[in-house]
Every structure is written in C-alpha cells, then in structure tokens.
N, C-alpha and C positions, 0 to 999 in steps of 0.2 A: 084774134091773135096777130093778124097782119097789121091792124091799126096800132096795136101796142108796140110792135117792132118799129113802125114808122115814127112814133112818138119818141122812142128811145134814141133813134138816130138823130132826130132834131135836137134833143138835149145834149148829146155828145158833141154835135156840130157846134152848138152855141158855146159850150164851155171852151173847146179848143180854139175856136175863132176869137173868143175873148182874150185867151192867153196870148194868141198870136198878135193881136192888136196892141196889147199892153207891153209885150216884149219888144215889139218894133218901136213903140213910143220911147221906152226906156233906153233902147240902144241908140236911137236918134239923139236923145237928150244927152247921152254920155259920149256921143260921136265915136262909137265903136262898131267895127265890122264883125261879121259872123266868125271868121277865122280867128280874130283876136279874142273874141269871147270864148271860143272853144279852147284855145291855147291856155288862157288864164284860168278858166274854171275847171278844165279837165273833162268837160262834156264833149262828146264826139261832134264833129262838124255836121254829120248827118242828123243828129238829134237837134242841134241848134237850127239848122235849115228847115227841118220838119216842123218844129215849133213855130217858126216864122211864117211858114206856109199854112199853118192851121191843119196839120195832118197828124193822125195818131193820138195818143193820150199819154202824157208824161207821168212818171211816178212822183210822189210827194218829195222824195229825195232830190230829184232833178229841180223841182220848183224851189226847194229850200236853198240849193246851191245858187240858183239865179237870184233869189231874193237877197241872199247874203252879199253877192257881188254888187248888186245895185243899191245896197243899203236900204232895203225896203222890206215889206212883209209879203208872205205868200198871198195874203188877201188881195194886195194891190195887183198881183199878177192874174188872179182869177175872177176879179170883180169888174163888171162892165162900167165904163166911165161915160156918162152922158152929161154934156154941158157943165163939165167941171165937178160933177157929183158922182160918187161911186154907187152903182146899183148892185146890191149883193146877189151873187150867184151861190146857191146853197150846195155845198159839196161835202162829202164825208170821207175822212181818212179811214183806211182799213188795212189789215195785214195782207201782204202779197206772198203767195206760195207757188212754186212750180208744181205742176201736176205730178211729176215724178217723185216729189218729196212731200206729197200730201199727208202721208202717215206721220211725218214729223209734227205737223200742225195739229192734226186730229188727236194724236196721242199725248203730245207734250207742249202744244201751243207755241211751237217754234216756227218763225217765219223769216223770210229773206229780206224783205223791204216793206215799205208802206206805199199804198196806192190810193189815189183820190179819184172820185168820180161823182158826177151829179146824180143823185139818187132821190127817189120819191119818199113816200111815207114809211120808211123803215128805220129802226133805231140803229145807230152806228155800231153798237155792241153785237148786233146780230149779223153783221156783214163781214165777209172776207173775199179776197180776189184770188183766182187761180189762173196762172199763166200756162197756156198749153205749150209744152216744150218738146213734144214729139209728134209724129204723124199718125198715131193710132186712131185719131178722130177725123182725119181727112176723108172726104172734102167738106164734111158737115161743119167742123170747127177747125180751121187751119192753124198751123203752128204760129205762135205769136199772139193769138187771140187771148184777151183777158176776159174770163167769165166771173161776173159778180154773183156771189151766192149769198142768199139770206136764210138764216136759220129759222126765221119766224114767218116767212111768206106762206100764204095759204096755197095748198096744192090744187092745181087745175089739171083736168084730163089732158094728157099730151105734153105736159111740162118736162123739161130736162132737169133731173135731180142729181144730187151727189148722194150716193147710197153705199153702205157697207153691207155686203151680202155674205153670210156664212163665214164671218171673220176674215174675209179676204180684204186686200187693199181697196179703199174706197174708189169708186169710179162713177163716171156719168152714165145714167140710164134714163130712158124716157119712161114716164110713169103713166099708167092707165088706171082709172078708178072703176073697179068692177064690184058692184054691190057693196059688200062690207070689206072687201079686200083691195089691196094695191097690187098691181101687176107691173113688172118691169121688163123692158126689152133694150138691147143695145141700140145706140143711135146710128151706128155705122152701117148696119145691114138690116134687111127686111126679115123679121122673125116674129113668131107669135109671142105675145107677152107671157111672162112666167110669174106665178105666185110663189113666193118663198116664205118658209116658216120663220127663218132667222135672218132678219135684216135690221139695219139701223139707218133711218133716213136722216141725213146730215144737213140738208138744205136744198133750196130750189134756185136754179139759175134765173135771175131776174133781168140780167143785162149781159150782152156780149159786146166787147169793145176792141177796136183795132189797137195794136200797140206798135212801138218802134221796133 
C-alpha cells in the first residue's frame, strides 16, 4: 500500500510540473506577467502562481480558461514537450462534487465542475472526484483534498470506500474483508469494523490529491 501511494504522488507531481513548464513557456512567449494573466482571465493570482510553481492540481475549467486565453488547447498545457515534440500525458476528465453535496450526484448525477487527473487503468465513465469541504475527516483527509473514486476498482482489505449505509447520506468508510462479508469502520477514529445488512458500495478511493 505504501508503494502504491508513492507511485500516485509521482504521477501527480509529473502532471502538475508539466503544466507549470508549459504555462511558464506560454506566458514568456506572450510576454505577460502573473498579475496581468489573473486580471484578464479572472483566475485568482494565487491560482496562477500555484500553477507556475507546480503546486496543487487545477480543475479542467481552469485549464480551459488558460487554453482559451493563449489560443491553444488543453492538451498543449498538459502534455510534456521534449525536443520540440509533445509527449502525451494521459489524463481523464471526471465530475467534481463537494462532499457536502454528494447526494446530488449519487441521486441525480448533478455536479459542480469537472476535474482532471492522471489515472491508471480505469475507464473514465467509472470515475468521479469528491472535494473535501469540511473538517469531519481531519486529520486523515484534510479540507481541500480531492478524492478520486472509481466505481469499478477491485476492493482490497483496508481500502477507503464511499458507501451508503441504511439509506443514510454516503460517506467514506474503511472496508475490511471478513470471510463472505464486508465490514466498515469510520476512518477518523479507532473502532471495530461493523457488518451491515443494508449498504450500497458506491466506489473505492484510488487517489488523493492536493487542491488549491
């Protein structure tokens, strides 16, 4: 599990650093400063500076705004350029939902924005992103973290899952495989896993990403 998390961090780092290099190159070509870019596009100066430093992970909407301003494509922002040739970085767009509004997405497929991330062998239709917008999961998952959830990922013992128990609002629970049953426990406190008769497993968290 530790090695997997290390791999995820390297993938995130590669994508955001690629975006940072491409944004810096485009800004130099257009001879525009960060504050000017912020004023013209409406993006916050903190967002622009974070992108240039290679920190965090932007939404697809942010990248589309930048691509439109530079009269280019989102692909040119996220693809690595070596010796004049673009080397493709595979990313997937997915719905982005705040944790406090997860019912809107689960029940009605309503979401607030679109998020992109570098993902492994998962179909894009199985993915959605949840932004942690409250402190109920601190310190395990801080506010602002983006959790990428897959509906098709195979469950492993100890995974963090999104589950709906007894018709309550879906929430994150750690899952344990016990013989023929699945048991769940809160991820914020130490407690014995519980087996529930009525539950719906909605997905598995496959990646956690820093956000702006």
